C-alpha positions as CSV (number, residue, x, y, z in Angstrom):
1,M,59.7,21.4,214.6
2,A,62.3,21.2,212.0
3,L,60.1,23.2,209.7
4,L,59.9,26.0,212.3
5,V,63.6,26.0,212.8
6,S,64.2,26.2,209.0
7,Y,61.7,29.0,208.8
8,L,63.4,30.9,211.6
9,I,66.8,30.5,209.9
10,L,65.3,31.8,206.6
11,I,63.7,34.9,208.3
12,L,66.9,35.7,210.2
13,G,68.8,35.4,206.8
14,V,66.4,37.9,205.2
15,V,66.7,40.3,208.1
16,T,70.5,40.2,208.1
17,R,70.6,40.9,204.4
18,S,68.1,43.8,204.4
19,A,69.8,45.4,207.4
20,Y,72.6,46.4,205.1
21,A,70.4,48.8,203.0
22,V,71.0,52.4,203.9
23,Q,68.8,55.3,203.4
24,H,71.0,58.4,202.4
25,I,69.3,61.7,203.3
26,V,70.6,63.9,200.4
27,G,72.3,67.0,202.0
28,D,71.7,65.5,205.5
29,S,69.8,67.9,207.7
30,N,69.9,70.7,205.1
31,G,68.0,68.6,202.5
32,W,67.9,69.3,198.8
33,T,68.4,73.1,198.6
34,N,70.1,75.8,196.6
35,F,72.7,76.0,199.3
36,G,74.1,72.4,199.4
37,D,77.5,71.2,198.4
38,Y,76.4,67.8,196.9
39,T,79.8,67.0,195.6
40,T,81.4,67.0,199.0
41,W,78.3,65.3,200.6
42,A,78.5,62.4,198.1
43,A,82.3,62.0,198.3
44,S,81.9,60.9,202.0
45,K,79.3,58.2,201.1
46,T,79.3,54.7,199.5
47,F,76.1,54.1,197.5
48,N,75.2,50.4,197.3
49,V,72.5,48.6,195.2
50,G,69.4,48.4,197.4
51,D,70.1,51.7,199.2
52,T,67.8,54.7,198.9
53,L,68.2,58.4,198.4
54,L,65.8,60.6,200.2
55,F,65.5,64.1,198.8
56,N,63.8,66.5,201.2
57,Y,62.7,69.7,199.5
58,G,60.1,72.4,199.3
59,S,57.6,73.3,196.6
60,S,60.1,75.5,194.7
61,H,62.3,72.5,193.9
62,G,62.2,69.1,192.3
63,V,64.4,66.2,191.4
64,D,65.3,65.0,187.9
65,V,67.2,62.0,187.1
66,V,69.3,63.0,184.1
67,S,72.1,61.7,181.8
68,K,75.7,62.7,182.3
69,S,75.6,65.2,179.4
70,D,72.4,66.8,180.8
71,Y,74.1,66.9,184.3
72,D,77.2,68.6,182.8
73,N,75.1,71.2,180.9
74,C,72.3,71.5,183.6
75,A,69.7,70.5,181.0
76,T,66.6,69.0,182.5
77,G,64.3,68.9,179.5
78,N,65.1,65.2,178.8
79,A,64.8,63.9,182.3
80,I,64.9,60.1,182.6
81,E,62.7,60.4,185.7
82,S,61.2,63.6,187.2
83,Y,59.8,64.2,190.7
84,S,58.1,67.4,191.9
85,S,56.2,66.6,195.1
86,G,58.9,66.1,197.9
87,P,60.0,64.3,199.8
88,T,61.1,61.8,197.2
89,T,62.8,58.5,197.8
90,V,64.7,57.0,195.0
91,K,65.8,53.3,195.2
92,L,69.2,52.5,193.8
93,T,68.5,49.3,191.8
94,Q,71.6,48.9,189.5
95,P,75.3,49.5,189.8
96,G,76.7,52.5,187.9
97,P,76.7,56.3,187.7
98,M,73.6,58.3,188.4
99,Y,73.0,62.0,187.9
100,F,70.3,64.3,189.5
101,A,69.5,67.9,189.0
102,C,66.9,70.4,190.3
103,P,64.7,71.3,187.3
104,S,63.8,74.8,188.7
105,F,65.3,77.6,186.6
106,G,68.8,78.5,187.6
107,H,69.1,76.0,190.5
108,C,71.3,73.3,188.8
109,S,73.7,76.0,187.5
110,T,74.2,77.2,191.2
111,G,75.1,73.7,192.3
112,M,71.8,72.0,193.0
113,K,72.9,68.7,191.3
114,L,74.3,65.4,192.4
115,A,76.5,62.8,190.8
116,I,76.8,59.4,192.4
117,N,78.3,56.0,191.6
118,V,76.3,53.0,192.8
119,V,78.3,49.9,193.6
120,S,77.1,46.2,194.0
121,Q,76.7,45.0,197.5
122,S,78.8,42.0,196.7
123,S,81.8,44.2,196.3
124,N,83.5,44.0,199.6
125,T,86.8,45.6,198.6
126,P,86.4,48.8,196.7
127,T,89.0,49.9,194.2
128,T,89.4,53.3,192.5
129,T,88.3,53.1,188.9
130,T,87.4,55.5,186.1
131,T,85.3,54.2,183.2
132,T,84.3,56.0,179.9
133,T,80.8,55.4,178.8
134,T,78.6,56.6,175.9
135,P,75.3,57.9,177.3
136,S,72.1,57.2,175.4
137,D,72.2,60.7,173.9
138,G,75.3,59.7,171.9
139,S,77.8,62.1,173.5
140,N,81.1,60.7,174.8
141,S,81.6,61.5,178.5
142,S,82.9,60.0,181.7
143,P,81.0,59.0,184.9
144,P,82.2,60.5,188.2
145,S,85.5,59.1,189.5
146,T,84.8,57.5,192.8
147,T,85.8,54.7,195.1
148,G,84.2,51.5,194.0
149,P,83.8,49.6,190.7
150,S,82.1,51.4,188.0
151,T,79.6,49.8,185.6
152,P,78.5,51.6,182.4
153,S,74.8,50.8,182.9
154,A,72.8,53.7,184.6
155,S,70.3,52.7,187.3
156,K,66.7,53.4,186.7
157,P,65.2,54.7,190.0
158,T,61.9,53.8,191.5
159,K,59.8,55.9,193.8
160,D,59.6,54.1,197.1
161,A,56.9,55.1,199.6
162,G,58.5,53.4,202.5
163,S,62.1,53.3,203.7
164,A,64.6,50.5,204.2
165,T,64.5,51.2,207.9
166,S,60.8,50.5,208.3
167,A,61.1,47.2,206.5
168,N,64.0,46.2,208.7
169,M,62.0,47.0,211.9
170,V,59.1,44.8,210.7
171,L,61.5,41.9,209.9
172,I,63.3,42.2,213.1
173,G,60.0,42.3,215.1
174,L,58.7,39.2,213.2
175,S,62.1,37.5,213.9
176,L,61.8,38.2,217.6
177,V,58.2,36.8,217.8
178,L,59.3,33.6,215.9
179,A,62.4,33.2,218.1
180,T,60.1,33.6,221.3
181,L,57.7,30.9,220.0
182,F,60.6,28.6,219.1
183,V,61.9,28.9,222.7
184,F,58.6,28.1,224.2
185,M,58.0,25.1,221.9
186,C,61.3,23.5,222.9
């Protein structure tokens, strides 16, 4: 009986922690297109470690994760990660600045690029900071100024087939089943 109670508390703790992960749909209902204002879109969001970015786009687009210098110059030839079969989900695994651009000719220069700053979930009280870092290409540049602590290390994204919402639903369902069993056993 004590083992069941301990197990239930553990499951509820996992559900509570995972419920804080957010899936950000880049560009909201418009998706990842030539017509988005991604600077304004990102300014209204807080991106935490564990969140995901969902890029919805058609076959004429793609998503490249790039350095700050490549972001500034719309150069996608040295992409850190490259995706071309949308939709693409990128998991935010580390705090720090991240830069994205569409690799299709001319798209980045017309505004199809995104700069975000990923913050640690343990940071409950964001502060405004600006940090200067040296990217791996050796140029000296600054990450985007944003609300939240900055860390000079860049996140390496992972392509995630599922979403945080699906995982949350499974865990919540499992918790409800276990809670029901607990009630009937007592």
